[in-house]
N, C-alpha and C positions, 0 to 999 in steps of 0.2 A: 484450457484458455477460457477466459471469460471477459465480457465487456460490462463494466460497471458504470452506470449513468447516474450522476448527481446523488451519490449515496455517501452518507457519513457512516463510519464504522465505530463500534465500541472497542475497547481494549480486548484483544484476543490473541490466541495462537491458532494456527491452521493445522489441527491435529490429523487431518486426512492427507496432508502433504507428506512427501517422502522425508524421513527423519534427517538425513544429511543432504537433502536437495536444496535447490535455490528457487526462489520466486522472483520474478521480475515484474515491475509495475511501470507502465508508461502512461502518464497523465497527459491528456489532450484537452483542448477547449479554450474558452475565454473565461478565466477565473482568477481570483486572488485568494491566497491561503492554501489550505489543503496539504499542510506539512505532514511528512511521515514522522510519527512519534513513537518512541521506544522508551516507555516509562521505567522499565527495569534497568536500563542503561543510562537514564537521565539525558537522553539525546532526542533532539527535534531537528529534522532535516527539511529544508525548503525543497519543494518539488514543483517548480513552475512548469507550465505546459511545454511538452517536448522533452522533458528530462527523463531519465530512467534510473530506477533504484533497484538494487538486488538485495535480497535479504533471505535469511533462513527462517521463513515464516512459521515453520513447525516449532522451532526452538525459542524464538524471541517474541515476547508480547509486543503487540504493535496496534496502532490505529491511525486513521487519517484525521487530521485536525479539521476544524470547521473551515468553510470556504464560502465565497460569494461568487456567483456566476454559474456558468455551465461547465461541469467537470466530467470528462469521460476518461475512464482508465481501462487500458488493455492489461489484463493480469495473466501472466504465464506461470503455470505451476505444474507439478507432477504429483498425482495422487498415488498412494500405496496400493 
């Protein structure tokens, strides 16, 4: 588990995560934007404060879109 504070991410896969495992992200704070983006799939999902998103972060390229304000994310994952 990690706490991510006001960080933007570039497009990536989390290759240390379990291959068939899940990652859960819970964004918190007072912010606008910060969508979960999956360029390979052509999908962008709004993630307002208090939402939760599950993904296979090992297998699917993803990044967090730009945001304004204070964004804190609790990220749950399992490493190999």
